[in-house]
Each structure stands twice: as structure tokens, then as C-alpha cells.
N, C-alpha and C positions, 0 to 999 in steps of 0.2 A: 174712825172705825176701829174697834178692838181687833187685835190680830187673830183672836179666836172666835170672832163673831160668826154665827151661821148666816148663810145667804137668806135674804128675805124677799121672795118674789112678790111683785105688786102688779096690779092691773088698773087701768083707767078706762072708763066707758064714756060714751057720748053723753054729754050733760045738757041740762036746760040752762037758761040764761043765768049767768053768774052775777051776783050783786053783793054789796056790803063794803066794809072797810078791811083792807089787808095791811095789817101792821107787821112789816117784815123785820128781820133781825138787824142789829147794829152792823155797821160796815166791818167786814172781816179784815181788810187791809189796815184800817185805822186801829182796830182792836189789837192786832199784833203789835203795832208800833207804839201804842199807848203803854202796853205792858213793858216793852223793852226800854223805851225812853224813861218811863217811871223808875225802872230798876237802875238806870244809869244816872239818875238825878239825885240831888241832895234834898232830903225832906220827904213828905208824904204826897203822893199823887192820888187824887180821888178820881175814879173813872165811873161814869154813868153811861148806860146804854151799851155796855160791852156785849159783844156776841159771845154766847156761852155754848158755842159748838165745840166739838172735840178738838179741832185744829187749834183754836185759841186757848182752850184749857191746857193743851200740851205746852203751849208757850208760857202760860202762867206757871206750870210746874217747873219748866226749865229756869225761869227767872228765880224761883225759890231755890233751885239747886245751885245757882251761882251766888246765892247769899242774900238776895233781896227778901224782905218780908212781904208776902203776898197774901191777902185775905179777902174772901168774899163776904161782903156786908149784907147783901140782899140781891134780889133779882136784877142782874145787870150792873150791880154796884160793887166796885172793888176798890181796895186800898193797896197801894204799893209804896213801901218805905225803901227808897233806893240806897245804893251803896256808892254812888258817884261814878264819874268817868274814871276808868282804870281800876275800879274797886271790886270787880268780880273776883270771887274766890273759886278755887278748883272744886268742881263737883265730885261727890263721892262715887256716883254711879254713871252709867251711860245715859245720855240725853236722848230720849225717845220722842221724836216729833211726829209719830203716827203717819198721817197722810199729807202733812202740810209742807209743801214746797216753800211757801213764804216763810213759815216759821223757822225751818231749819236753815235756810239761806241767810235770813237776817240775823239769827242768833250766832251763826258761825262768824259773820262779819263783826258782830258786837264784841266777841271775845278774842278775835284773832290778833289784836295788838296789846293784849294783856299777857304777862308771862305765866300762864297756866296751861294745863293740858285738859282737853275734853274730847270724848268720843261721841259721835252722833249716829243714830240709826233711825229707822222708820219702818212702815209697813211694806208689803210686797210692791205696791204701786210706787211709793216714794223711792224705794231702793232701785228701781229701774230708771229713775230720772237723772238727767245729766247734771253733775255738780261741778265739773271742771270750769264752767263759765264763772263760778263763784270762787273756787279755790285758786285758780290761776292768778287773778288779781290780788287775792289775799296773800299769796306767796310773795308778791312783789313788795309787800309791807315788811316781809321778813318772817312770816309764819311758816312753820314746817308742817307739811300735810302728808298723811298717809291714807290712801283710798283704795277701794277695791278696783279691779280692772275696769277701765273705761271711766275712771273718776267718779265712781258711784259709791253710795253708802254700803256698809258703815265707813265713816271717815273719822280719823283722829287728827286733831289740830293741836300743835304746840305753839302757843301764842308767842309773838315776837317780843323779846325783852327790850330791844332798842329799835322800835319800828321806824321805818323811813317813810316820808310822805310820797304819795303816788299821784301821777297824772295818767288817767286811763280813759281811752275811748272804748265805749261798749261795742262789742261786735254785733249784737242784736238789740232791738228795742226791748228793754226789760227793766221794769222798776225794781225787780228783785236784785239784779246785778248792781244797779245804781245805789240802792239803799244799803246793801251789804258793804259796799266800798265806803259810803259816807259814815256808816256806823263804825267801821274800822278806823276811819280817819279821826274820829273823836279823840282817841288816845294817842295821837301822833303829833309831834311838834311840827309847826309849819302848816302849809296849805295842802289839802287833798283836793284834787280836781277830777271831776267826771265830765266827759264830753259825750253827748248823745246826738245822733243825726236827726232823730225825731223825738219830741218830748214824750215821756211816759208819765204815768200817774205820779203826782207830785206831793203825795201825803207826807212822805219823809221830810221834804224840804219845809213844808208848812209847819209840821210838828216840831222839827228841830229848831226852827226860828222861835216858835212859841215857848219852847223850853229854855231859850236864851242862847242858842248857838249863833255864831257869826257865820251866816251862810247867804250866798247870793247866786242868782241865776242870770246869765246874759246870753242873748242871741248874737252870735258872731259868725264870721265866715267859716269857722270850724264846725259850727252847729250850736247846740244848746250847752253852754258851759256852766257847770255848777261848782262853786268854790266854797270849801269849808275850812275855817280856821280851827286848827286842832287845840286840844287841851282846854276846852271851856269848862266852866262850872255850870252844869245844867241845873236849873231850879225847878223843883216840883211844881206841877200845874194841875188844876182841875181839867179833865178832858170829858167833853160830852160827845159821844160817838154818834154821828148821824146814821140814818138807816141805809143799808147796803143797796146800791143801784143794781148790783149783779143779782142779788136775791129778789129784788123788786121785779126784775125782768120776767120771772116765772108767772106770778099772777097777772102782770101786764099782758104777757103773751096770751094767757088763757082768755082774758077779756076781749082781746083783739080777734081771736079766732072762733069763739063760741057765740053764735048768733044771739042778739038781744041783750048782751052783757053790758053792765056799767058798774065799775068799781072805783074806789078811792084808795090810794096808797100814800099815807101821810109821811112827811119828814124825810124824803129821800134825798141823798146827796146829789147835787147837780155840778159837782166838780168838773170843770171843762176837760180835764185829762181823763175823765171816766164817762163822758157823755155821748160817746160815739153811737151806741145803740139807739138812743132816743133821737139823735139827729137822723139816723138812717130810717127809723120807723116813721118819722114825720115825712121824709122823702117818699116813703111807700104809700102815703096817704092816711096813716094811722090817726085816729081821733084821740089825741092825747093833749090835755090841757095842764099847764103848770101853774098852780095857784099858791097863794100865800108864800111867795118867794122871800127868803130871809137868809140870815147867816147864823150858824150854830157851831160852836167849837172851832171857829176859823174856817169852816167849810160852807159854801152856799148850798141851801136845801130848798125843797119845794114839796107841795102836796100834788100828787099826780091824779088826775081824773081821766079814766080810760073807758072808751066806748067801742063796741064792735062796729065794724064798717068794712067796706071793700078795700082791698089792698092791691098794689101793683108791684111787680118785680123791679128791682133797681140794681145798679152796679155799685158796689161798695169800694171806694178807692183804697189802695194799699196804705196810703199815708194816714188813714183813719184807724187802721187795725190796732195800734197800740192803745187807743182810747176805748176799745170794746173787745179786747182779746178774750175775756172770759164769757162774753155774751154771744159769740158766734154759734155755739150749739143751739141755743134757744132761737136765735135768728133763723137758723136753717129750718126749724119747725114752723115758724111764722111764714117763711118763704114758701113752704109747701102749700099754703092756703091762698097765696097771692096769685094774681093774674100775670102770667109770663115768668121769665127766668130771673132769678136773683143770683148775681155773680159776686162772690166774696174774694177779694184779692189781698195778698200780703199776709196770709194766715199760716205760714210754715211753722210759726211758733206753737200752733195748736198740736203739732205732732209730738211735742215733748212736754205736754202737760201731764195731769194725773193719768191720762191715757193718750193714745194718738186720737185726738178728738175728731179730726177730719175723717179718718177711717171708721171710727165708731159711729159717727152720725150718718155717714154715707151708707154703711151696711144696715143700720137700723131703719133708716128711711126707706131703703130699697125693700127691706122685709115687709114694709107697710105700704108698698105700691107706689113710692115716689121715685122719679128718675133723678139721679144725681151723677154729676161728672166731677172728677177731681184731678188736680195736678199736685205737685209737691207744695205749691204755694197758693193754690186757689181751690175754691169749691163752688160749683154751680148747682142750684136746686131749681128744678122746673116745676113751678106752681101749677096746681091742677084744680083749685077750688074745692072739690070734694075729694078727700083722701080716703082710700079704701080701709087702711088699718088692718087689723087681724094678725099682726106679727108680734114676735117677741124680740126685744133688743137686748144685747149684751152690754152691761154697764162698765165692765173692766175696772171695778172699784172706784169709779169716778162719779162724784156727787152730781155734777152738772149734766152728765149724760143721763143719769137716772131721772132727774127732775124733768129734763127736756122731753123725754119720751112719755112720761106720765102726762105732761101738758098736751102733747100730740094726741093722745088717746081721748081727750075730752071733746074733740071735735071730729074724729074719724068715724067712718060708717060702722066699723067693727071695733071691738075693744083692742087696746094695745097693752102688752105686758112687758115687764122688765125682769131680768133674772135676779136682781138684787137691789133692794132699796136701802140697805143698811148704810151705805156711805153718805146718804143724804144728811145724816146727823153731824157730819164734819162741819157743815156751813149753815144748815137751815133745820135745826132740830124740830121746829114746829110746822114744817112744811105740810104734813098730812092734815092735821086739824085746821090749819089756816085755810087750806084750799077747800076742805070739806065744809068749813063755815061759810064759804062763798057760794056753795052749791055744787062743787065738783064731786063727781062720782068716782072716788078712788078707794081702793082697799088693798 
């Protein structure tokens, strides 16, 4: 979202049965990593299916600022001529990562063990998000970091000239922390080790291995131990980006709650570290079939066929949270139409996303007649079959909050409005025409 963009109020109305094919964007997590690893490799990396949302475009600009040759060849097709591990040059200006927590955290990791200095900033939402969880381990490598009070952006990092290998246990389940440390470890002699209590999305490990890094994951008494051997020569690779399961969740949810609907969502990632929402939906009784299961770009994918049907509330265990952390907002919308209560545990991390997503969803659902209970680490939605609607939800510059409430309004008795749909472009630029093409009443 542009820092100067004007708010864009939007409204969703009760719709007839949805049908058709929903071709969702490329996976945002993989798109960021493809650009960064392409920039750290030797040779040309060709990327197809890249998500061209603002978050990823900001990462592409950043890689160019550090010296990589980054070129758009066509829709979703990009070329990155890398500078190799340790080859980043000092950028001339400030690195503006807009709204992207993934982008800024991974890029800080990628440059923290190279002896250059860079300053990072972002929009109002990103500037409120905690960065000490990234900068603290980066300082252990030897990087010197200056941040605003509370460890927040803008942040200036002077990369370590003689970096030291790090062994680090992540304090929370976060693929961003893990990935930033692994990217920093690329330019460090010896082994960098990350230990997780619960596994988080493993796109970085898969892609690092694909680019030629020596990386392994073991389950031990300590937890999940990821070990990276430093100073590899990464080799440029073609990257086919699968479609984003987090973006797919929105048309999937719409089909589940709008009576008579049946849609197909092709080529969606079924990575087991990202599959928690779909496991939960099947437990709720959702009619979802996974067809044409295959592997693309090192990631398992499938076509989803989704039909409307009755749903029941369930309890989501805390140990599943990491595999669906971005999908809890839309799950809370689905839960409003289920029979009984849906209890979501282990969700404290939602409070430090683009917004406090627990609070944002709770207030917006309550404004539309849904009973919600929350604690620091849980959220309970009491399903009611028919949801009154009629309210306006504050999105807090958060793309997932915005899309979730627009999906809610497709099945409520009265229309649902949001104060600003502009942030949707950060991850799903074609959300509005895609949903309208399925029959959704959105404007």
C-alpha cells in the first residue's frame, strides 16, 4: 500500500451461488524467497508465477538496490542475475519494505553478515511491528543495529565484517525468525543452527537446498534442529511459484458459506507446514476435494474443489497454529456460520501481525452480530448459522482483515462494509475481479 494512498471503503452483499475457477496468485512466502535467493546466487534465476503484489514488488526493488539485476519479463515472469553469497553492495537509499513483515525481516537477515550498512523503513503498520525478535539474533552474528524505541523501524544495520556462527533457539514459532537467521548464516564460516519447538513453514529450507546449500533438519530431544553450512556457492535455479494457500483461503471460504456454491481452485500449495487450515476445515465437515495432486517447484500442489455444505464448530489445537497462522482471520469468518463454537488456541502471534488480528476480527465480528470471546492466546467464535451483518469493520491497514470481512458479507443477512480495501493489493491485487467473476456481490 502506498504511504499516500487514500482509504478505499468497500461493501459486500449477500450473493447467489458462487461458481467457476478461482486462479489465485502465486505464494507470497515463496515469491519473497525466490527473489532473495536469486539475488544471492551466481547466474540467472528465472521465476514464473511470482506474486506481483506490492509486498513482493518492494522486495524486488530491494534486491536491485543491493546490486542484483532484477527484470520483469512478463506477467509473473522475472529474471534475477545474482551477486553471489556475500556479494551485496551498499544501497544508495533507504530500503522501503512498505507493509511487508516477511520482506523486511528476511532482507535484514540476508545482509546482516556482509560488511555494508543499510537502513530499513516501512509504512505505518509495519513500523509498529516488533523487530527485536529478528535483530537480537542478528546481533549475535556481529551485526550492529540501531532501532527506534521498542526495536521498531526505521532500523539501520551495519553488517558484520567477521561474522560468527550462531546456535539459536527461536522464542516463538516463526518462519520469519528462522529464515532471517538462515539467510544470515549463508555468509558465515562454520555451521549456523536454528532450533524450533514446533516446525514452521519450511519454504526456506526447501529452496536453500534447491539452490545448492548444505542444509539438514533433524527432530531431536531439543526440538526441530536446522543446520546450515556457511559460505556455499548458491547456483541459480528456475523457480515455479505454486499458488498461495493463504490467498486460496478466501474464495474457498466464500464457497463454503454461500449456499449452492461450487468452485475449483487450481494449483494450490499443499505444503504440510502450511496446511493447517485445510485440515481444520475437513474436521469441520467442509466439502473439499484435493484433485490432481502433484509436485511443482519442489512443493506439493493440488487442485481444490470446494462445495457449500453444513459445518460444525471444532477446537483447533495450539500445536497447529504455526501451520495456519495467516488463516485464522478467515477461519473466524467461516466459524461464524458453523454450528456451535470454534475455539482457536495458540494464536498469540496474531497480535503482532500487520494488526492485532485477534482484536480486529473480534470487534468486526461483534459489529456484525457474532459473539466472540478472546484471551491473549485464544479466540472463540460462537457459530450462529445466519449471521446478521450490517456492520462496518476497521481493517487497520491489514490486507487479510479486509478480505475476511468482505467474504463475511457475501453470506450475511445485511451488507458488510470495510473502511479501507486498499491494503488488499499487498498480497492479492486481483481479489475483487476474481471474486466478482465467481458471482460475488462486491464493490
